[in-house]
C-alpha positions as CSV (number, residue, x, y, z in Angstrom):
1,X,60.8,-82.3,66.5
2,X,61.9,-81.7,69.9
3,X,65.1,-79.9,68.6
4,X,63.0,-77.6,66.7
5,X,60.8,-76.6,69.8
6,X,64.0,-76.1,71.7
7,X,65.4,-73.9,68.8
8,X,62.2,-71.8,68.8
9,X,62.3,-71.3,72.7
10,X,66.0,-70.2,72.4
11,X,65.1,-67.7,69.7
12,X,62.5,-66.2,72.2
13,X,65.0,-66.3,75.1
14,X,67.4,-64.5,72.7
15,X,65.0,-62.0,71.5
16,X,64.1,-61.0,75.2
17,X,67.7,-60.4,75.9
18,X,68.8,-58.8,72.7
19,X,65.8,-56.8,71.8
20,X,64.1,-56.3,75.0
21,X,63.7,-52.5,74.8
22,X,60.0,-52.5,73.7
23,X,57.0,-54.0,75.6
24,X,55.4,-55.2,72.4
25,X,58.7,-56.9,71.6
26,X,58.8,-58.6,74.8
27,X,55.3,-59.7,74.6
28,X,55.9,-61.5,71.2
29,X,59.2,-63.1,72.5
30,X,57.2,-64.5,75.3
31,X,54.7,-65.9,72.9
32,X,57.4,-67.4,70.8
33,X,59.0,-69.1,73.9
34,X,55.7,-70.5,74.7
35,X,55.2,-71.8,71.2
36,X,58.5,-73.7,71.4
37,X,57.3,-75.2,74.7
38,X,54.1,-76.4,73.1
39,X,56.0,-77.9,70.4
40,X,58.3,-79.8,72.8
41,X,55.3,-81.2,74.7
42,X,53.6,-82.3,71.5
43,X,56.7,-84.1,70.3
44,X,57.3,-85.8,73.5
45,X,53.7,-86.7,73.7
46,X,54.0,-88.2,70.1
47,X,57.1,-90.0,71.2
48,X,55.8,-91.8,74.1
49,X,52.3,-92.3,72.5
50,X,50.6,-90.7,75.5
51,X,47.8,-88.0,75.3
52,X,49.0,-86.1,78.5
53,X,51.3,-83.9,76.5
54,X,48.7,-82.8,74.4
55,X,46.3,-82.1,77.2
56,X,49.2,-80.0,78.8
57,X,49.7,-78.3,75.5
58,X,46.1,-77.4,75.3
59,X,46.2,-75.9,78.8
60,X,49.5,-74.0,78.2
61,X,47.8,-72.6,75.0
62,X,44.7,-71.2,76.9
63,X,47.1,-69.8,79.5
64,X,49.1,-68.0,76.6
65,X,45.9,-66.5,75.2
66,X,44.8,-65.3,78.7
67,X,48.5,-63.9,79.1
68,X,48.2,-62.0,75.8
69,X,44.9,-60.4,76.6
70,X,46.3,-59.2,80.1
71,X,49.5,-58.2,78.6
72,X,47.8,-56.1,75.8
73,X,45.5,-54.5,78.3
74,X,48.5,-53.6,80.5
75,X,50.4,-52.2,77.4
76,X,47.3,-50.1,76.4
77,X,47.0,-48.7,79.9
78,X,50.7,-47.8,80.2
79,X,50.8,-46.3,76.8
80,X,47.8,-43.9,77.7
81,X,49.9,-42.9,80.9
82,X,53.4,-42.4,79.3
83,X,52.7,-42.0,75.5
84,X,55.5,-44.6,75.0
85,X,56.2,-48.4,74.9
86,X,59.8,-48.3,76.0
87,X,60.7,-50.6,78.8
88,X,63.0,-47.9,80.2
89,X,60.0,-45.7,81.0
90,X,58.1,-48.3,82.9
91,X,58.7,-46.6,86.3
92,X,55.8,-44.1,85.3
93,X,53.3,-46.8,86.6
94,X,55.1,-47.5,89.9
95,X,52.7,-47.3,92.9
């Protein structure tokens, strides 16, 4: 199961480097990376029969939810200013 988590994390990393032109795509790829990390924590926790990995997974899950809320809030603000969600136009909110 650890290999599956690593594969999911790598898919998220490749998504950032290949399709990283849109802010929504970047947020989704970051969420995919966090899901792969969570899967890795759970698999290691189950392998060594310890609850610490599951507790770490729950904390990371809460942080991922907070990150999604803040990212979407920033995305909506950016869209209202620039009328676009492309990364190349990100210099509009400088300052």
